[in-house]
Every structure is written in structure tokens, then in C-alpha cells.
C-alpha positions in Angstrom: 191.7 58.0 133.8 191.3 60.7 131.2 191.4 59.0 127.8 191.4 60.8 124.5 190.2 58.5 121.9 189.5 58.1 118.2 187.6 55.2 116.7 189.2 53.4 113.8 187.7 50.3 112.2 186.3 48.2 115.0 188.6 49.7 117.7 188.9 52.7 119.9 192.4 54.2 119.9 193.6 55.6 123.1 195.9 58.6 122.7 198.1 57.2 125.4 198.7 54.0 123.5 197.1 50.7 122.6 193.6 49.9 121.4 190.7 48.0 122.7 188.1 46.1 120.8 184.7 47.7 120.9 181.3 46.2 120.1 178.8 48.0 117.9 181.4 50.5 116.7 179.3 51.3 113.7 176.7 52.9 115.8 178.9 54.7 118.3 181.6 55.8 115.9 179.1 57.1 113.4 177.4 59.0 116.1 180.4 60.5 117.8 182.5 60.3 114.8 186.3 60.7 115.0 186.9 62.6 113.2 185.0 60.5 115.2 185.6 64.0 114.3 182.2 64.7 115.4 183.3 66.0 118.7 186.7 66.0 120.5 189.2 68.8 120.9 192.6 69.3 119.3 195.1 71.9 120.3 196.0 75.3 119.0 197.0 75.6 115.5 198.9 78.6 114.3 197.8 82.1 114.1 198.1 84.7 116.8 195.8 84.4 119.8 193.2 87.1 119.9 192.2 88.8 123.2 189.6 86.9 125.0 186.1 87.9 123.9 185.7 91.1 122.1 182.2 92.2 121.3 181.7 94.5 118.4 182.1 98.0 119.9 179.1 99.4 118.0 177.0 96.4 119.2 178.1 96.9 122.8 177.2 100.6 122.6 173.7 99.7 121.4 173.4 96.8 123.8 175.5 97.2 127.0 174.3 93.8 128.2 176.5 92.1 125.6 179.5 93.0 127.8 178.0 91.0 130.6 177.4 88.1 128.2 181.1 88.3 127.2 182.2 88.0 130.8 179.9 85.0 131.4 181.2 83.2 128.4 184.8 83.8 129.5 183.9 82.4 133.0 182.1 79.3 131.6 185.0 78.6 129.1 187.2 77.7 132.1 185.1 74.6 132.6 186.3 73.0 129.4 190.0 73.1 130.1 192.4 74.0 127.3 191.5 76.8 125.0 188.0 77.8 124.0 186.8 79.8 121.0 183.3 81.2 120.8 181.3 83.2 118.2 177.7 84.1 118.7 175.8 86.3 116.2 172.1 87.2 116.5 171.2 87.1 112.8 168.2 89.5 112.9 170.0 92.3 114.7 173.7 91.7 113.9 174.7 91.8 117.5 177.6 89.6 118.2 180.1 88.5 120.9 183.3 86.5 120.5 185.9 84.7 122.5 189.3 84.2 120.9 187.7 85.2 117.7 190.7 85.0 115.4 192.6 82.0 117.0 192.7 78.9 114.9 191.1 75.7 116.2 191.1 72.2 114.6 187.7 71.7 113.0 187.6 67.9 113.3 184.2 66.8 111.8 182.8 70.3 111.7 184.9 70.7 108.6 182.2 68.7 106.9 180.1 72.0 106.7 182.6 73.7 104.3 182.9 70.5 102.3 179.1 70.5 101.9 179.1 74.1 100.8 181.5 73.4 98.0 179.7 70.3 97.0 176.3 72.1 96.8 178.0 74.9 94.9 178.9 72.4 92.2 175.2 71.3 92.3 174.0 74.9 91.9 176.4 75.4 89.0 175.0 72.3 87.2 178.3 70.4 87.4 176.7 67.7 89.6 173.3 66.3 90.5 172.1 65.2 93.9 170.8 62.1 92.3 174.1 61.3 90.6 175.2 57.8 91.6 178.6 57.0 93.0 180.0 53.6 93.3 181.5 52.9 96.8 184.8 51.1 96.2 186.7 49.0 98.7 189.3 51.7 98.9 186.7 54.2 99.8 185.9 52.5 103.1 188.0 54.4 105.7 188.8 54.3 109.4 186.1 55.6 111.6 183.3 55.0 109.2 180.7 52.9 110.9 177.8 52.8 108.5 179.5 52.5 105.2 182.2 50.1 106.3 179.9 47.8 108.3 176.9 47.7 106.0 178.4 48.1 102.6 181.7 46.2 102.8 180.9 44.4 99.6 181.6 45.3 95.9 178.9 46.9 93.8 177.3 49.3 96.3 176.1 52.5 94.6 174.8 55.5 96.5 173.5 58.9 95.4 175.3 62.2 96.2 172.3 63.1 98.4 172.7 59.7 100.3 176.4 60.4 100.9 175.8 64.0 101.9 173.4 62.9 104.5 175.7 60.2 105.9 178.5 62.8 106.1 176.4 65.3 108.0 173.9 63.3 110.0 176.2 60.7 111.5 179.6 62.0 110.4 180.5 59.0 108.4 184.1 59.4 107.4 184.0 57.2 104.3 181.1 59.3 103.0 183.0 62.4 103.8 186.1 61.5 101.9 184.0 60.5 98.9 182.2 63.9 99.1 185.5 65.7 99.4 186.7 64.1 96.3 183.4 64.8 94.5 183.5 68.5 95.6 186.8 68.9 93.8 189.2 68.2 96.6 190.5 70.1 99.6 192.0 73.0 97.6 188.6 73.6 96.0 186.9 73.8 99.3 189.4 76.2 100.8 189.2 78.4 97.6 185.4 78.5 98.0 185.8 79.6 101.6 188.0 82.5 100.6 185.5 83.4 97.9 182.6 83.6 100.3 184.5 85.7 102.9 185.4 82.9 105.3 189.1 83.2 104.8 189.8 81.8 108.3 188.6 78.3 107.2 191.0 75.9 105.5 190.4 72.3 104.5 193.6 70.3 103.6 193.2 66.5 104.1 190.7 63.6 103.8 189.7 62.2 107.2 191.9 59.1 106.9 195.0 61.3 106.5 193.9 63.6 109.3 193.4 60.8 111.7 196.6 59.1 110.6 198.6 62.3 111.2 197.2 62.6 114.7 198.1 59.0 115.5 201.6 59.3 114.0 201.1 56.9 111.0 203.7 57.5 108.3 203.5 56.8 104.6 199.8 56.8 104.0 198.7 57.2 100.4 198.3 60.8 99.5 194.7 60.3 98.3 193.9 58.8 101.7 192.7 55.5 100.3 193.5 52.8 102.8 191.3 50.0 104.3 190.4 50.0 108.0 192.3 46.7 108.4 195.5 48.1 106.9 195.2 51.3 108.8 194.8 49.4 112.1 198.0 47.4 111.3 199.9 50.6 110.7 198.7 52.1 113.9 199.7 49.0 115.9 203.3 49.5 114.6 203.6 53.1 115.8 205.7 53.4 119.0 204.0 55.3 121.9 206.7 58.0 121.8 206.1 58.6 118.1 202.3 58.7 118.8 202.8 61.3 121.5 205.1 63.4 119.3 202.5 63.2 116.5 199.7 64.4 118.8 201.8 67.3 119.9 202.6 68.3 116.3 198.9 67.9 115.4 198.0 70.5 118.0 200.1 73.2 116.3 199.3 72.2 112.7 197.4 74.9 110.8 195.8 72.4 108.4 192.0 71.8 108.7 191.4 74.6 111.1 189.1 77.5 111.4 188.7 80.7 113.5 185.4 81.1 115.4 184.8 84.3 113.5 185.2 82.7 110.1 183.0 79.7 110.9 180.3 82.0 112.2 180.5 84.0 109.0 180.1 80.9 106.9 177.0 79.8 108.9 175.5 83.3 108.7 175.9 83.4 104.9 174.4 79.9 104.6 171.3 81.0 106.6 170.9 84.2 104.6 171.0 82.3 101.3 173.9 84.4 100.1 176.3 81.6 98.9 174.0 78.8 97.8 170.7 78.6 95.9 167.6 78.8 98.1 167.0 75.0 97.5 170.6 74.1 98.4 170.6 76.4 101.4 167.5 74.9 102.8 168.7 71.3 102.1 171.9 71.9 104.0 170.1 73.5 107.0 167.5 70.7 107.0 170.1 68.0 107.2 172.0 69.9 109.9 168.7 70.3 111.9 168.5 66.5 111.9 172.2 65.9 113.0 172.3 62.9 115.3 175.6 63.6 117.0 176.5 65.9 119.9 173.2 65.9 121.9 175.1 67.1 124.9 176.8 70.1 123.3 174.9 73.1 121.9 171.6 71.3 122.5 172.7 69.9 125.9 170.9 72.4 128.1 168.3 73.8 125.8 164.6 73.0 126.0 163.9 69.9 124.0 161.6 71.8 121.6 164.4 74.2 120.5 165.7 73.5 117.0 169.4 73.6 116.3 171.0 73.1 112.9 174.5 72.0 113.8 177.6 69.9 113.2 179.9 68.5 115.8 183.6 67.5 115.7 186.0 65.5 117.9 189.5 64.3 117.8 192.1 64.1 120.6 191.8 67.1 122.9 189.3 68.8 120.5 185.6 69.0 121.1 183.4 71.2 118.8 179.9 72.1 117.9 178.9 74.8 115.4 175.4 75.7 114.3 172.4 77.9 114.4 169.9 78.0 117.3 166.3 78.7 116.4 165.0 80.9 119.2 161.3 80.4 120.2 158.6 82.8 119.1 159.9 85.8 117.2 163.2 86.1 119.0 165.2 85.2 115.9 168.2 83.0 115.3 171.7 82.8 116.8 174.8 81.5 115.1 176.6 79.6 117.8 180.2 78.4 117.4 182.0 76.7 120.3 185.5 75.2 119.7 187.5 73.5 122.4 191.2 72.5 121.9 194.1 71.2 124.0 191.8 70.0 126.7 192.9 67.2 129.0 189.5 66.9 130.6 187.1 64.0 129.7 184.9 64.7 126.7 181.7 64.9 128.8 183.2 67.8 130.8 184.1 69.6 127.6 180.6 69.0 126.3 179.1 70.4 129.4 181.1 73.6 129.0 179.8 73.9 125.4 176.2 73.3 126.7 176.6 76.0 129.5 178.0 78.5 127.0 175.3 77.8 124.5 172.6 78.2 127.2 174.0 81.5 128.2 173.9 82.7 124.6 170.3 81.3 124.2 169.0 83.0 127.3 170.5 86.3 126.5 169.1 86.7 123.0 165.8 85.1 123.8 165.1 87.7 126.5 166.9 90.5 124.6 165.8 90.0 121.0 166.5 93.7 120.1 165.2 95.5 117.1 165.5 93.7 113.8 167.8 95.3 111.2 168.2 92.3 108.9 166.2 89.3 107.8 166.7 86.2 105.7 
């Protein structure tokens, strides 16, 4: 049976109702992350649908093969079910192809990249230090946060900003994410920063605990998102199945915490070029993303094992995402690769396979057609 799940506390929530106890949730949730958010697909959220795959006209004129790549991406997208959004930008030449480039998709845990950008912006401005210490309070331990909740569920734990940033990006820990969102200045500050850097199609609105709660139909959560996993589970148990189904449907058309493929690609491009963060912060962010432990079956799923990918995954309900930069072998350059899947009823492994096929098509095309470099980092 096709199950769409989110991990909360020690349990896996089934979108069709009920829960089941799971063992070792710290490891699996942290790795798949609900927001588990590291990888599942949520439905369409506001904004007009763009025509499927439009390459830049000038780019197609200069490289007619891009049109064939467009058609192949559109064909492979059907494997995911639901709606697929794609952006692929070869950074050295500027050639790009898109699929549903301006349609909004739930970011799930991939929204942790914009949060990291705003956090590191504060570091670059001297408002915050990476070695600044933050006490992890009991109210900071949120649903879907394997590592912090299981290992640090005692008072007096203090971690550095750098520690929490790595937990947020490497294993998609949701408690670390909500602490980093607060430290970055809140959701409004992150969204404002996205507008300032030319990624207007990205918006961040809620901490992970509220995002998951809204998807599950939990009412009356604290506005700051501070709720213990145990209390969260109790509230979820009290939600009737009909209310949960209605909430999931509403979540699919909610414009909050969404991005367009084009905007996410723009953000990743500007990170790589060092245009929005200091050289040190840019490299730190890319280094952590290269070490991301989630989503091995997505962008990286069908690439040779030696190919580096700096990426971040995201999953919730019918949403499965992976966004990042592929480091092509030799001197072939780098390709920003964004693949969003939403409103899919197919099992997550099938969605992941679609992401892997699309990413491999992008990889092969630009590896064997590197073009003439017009830009560099």
C-alpha cells in the first residue's frame, strides 16, 4: 500500500491515519528527515503553472541539443507521478533548461538552505559568531528531530552555531533547524533576504514543528512552534482522520514555505559564485552540503560514486525534493540541479528514482557538451 509518512518523536505518522512505533527513529528520521522534510513531496501551492520546460531561447539557439534535453526531462518527469519542477543551470556557460520553472512547490527540508544563507549573512555582518554557544532547552526539542531529541534530552546542553548548522544540513535535524531559524532572525528575515538576493520565488514562513502540524491537521500549536514531541504526538492522536485528510489537501495549496525551481536555482547559483556570502561562508555552506547524509537515491542516485554533489533534500507527504550542485568530472564544470516533486501518490522510492533519472540526464548532457565557458566562480 502506498503510504505517505512523516516521522514525529518515536513514531512514523501515516497520512492515511494512525501511527506505528518505530525503532531507531533517531537514525532514520534524521536521515530522511520529515520535514522528515528531507525528502517527500507536497502538492502544488499557489502561483500559476508555467508551461512545461522552457529553455532560455538564446541558450537553445546557441545549443540546439538543449531542446532534446528538455523533452527527455519532461518524459522522465512522468515517472514521479504528481507534478515535477526542474531547473538545471550549467554555471560556466549559463546554459539552462527548466520544467515548470515558475510553479510553486513545497520546499520541505530544502528550505534549510535559505535559512542557512540568512544565518551566515548575520555571521558575515558580525552580528553572530559560528562559535557562539546556544543552550538547547527542553522546548527546543521538536517532532522529527532524531539526534537532538534522543541524545540531548537533558537540561544544560550547549551547542555552537556551527554544530547546529551542521545538524540542520547534514542530517536535517528539525530541532536544530528551528533553533537556527530563530537565530537567523525568524522566517520573515529569511524571506526578506531571499528577495534581496534576487530569489523572490522563495518564501519561508514557519518553523518545522508548525509546518508538520499544519500538514497533520493539529490545531492550536504555539505560534513560536515550541512543543515537546510527547505533547505533539498526543495532539496528533486526537486529530480525526477526516480532519487530517482535509489538512493534507489544504497543505497542498498553501503558498507558505514554497519555492519555484527557477528561484531555488538562482539562489544556489549565487551561493556558488560567492555573490551573497563571504568567501569563507560560501565555502562553509557548500562544504556542509557536499557532506549531506540524506537522499542518496535522489540526485546522486544514478551518478558515478566519485561525483561530488553539494545538495539538500526535503520530504513531506506527497513531496520529494533534492536541490544542489553537481561537480562534473574533469573540466566540464558545475551544474545547479533542482528537482521538486509534489502531489505524488507513488511510493517515495519511485519518486526518488525519477529524480535520479532526471539528474543523470542532466549530468550526461553537460558532461559531454561542456560548451565554451563564459563565466567562472
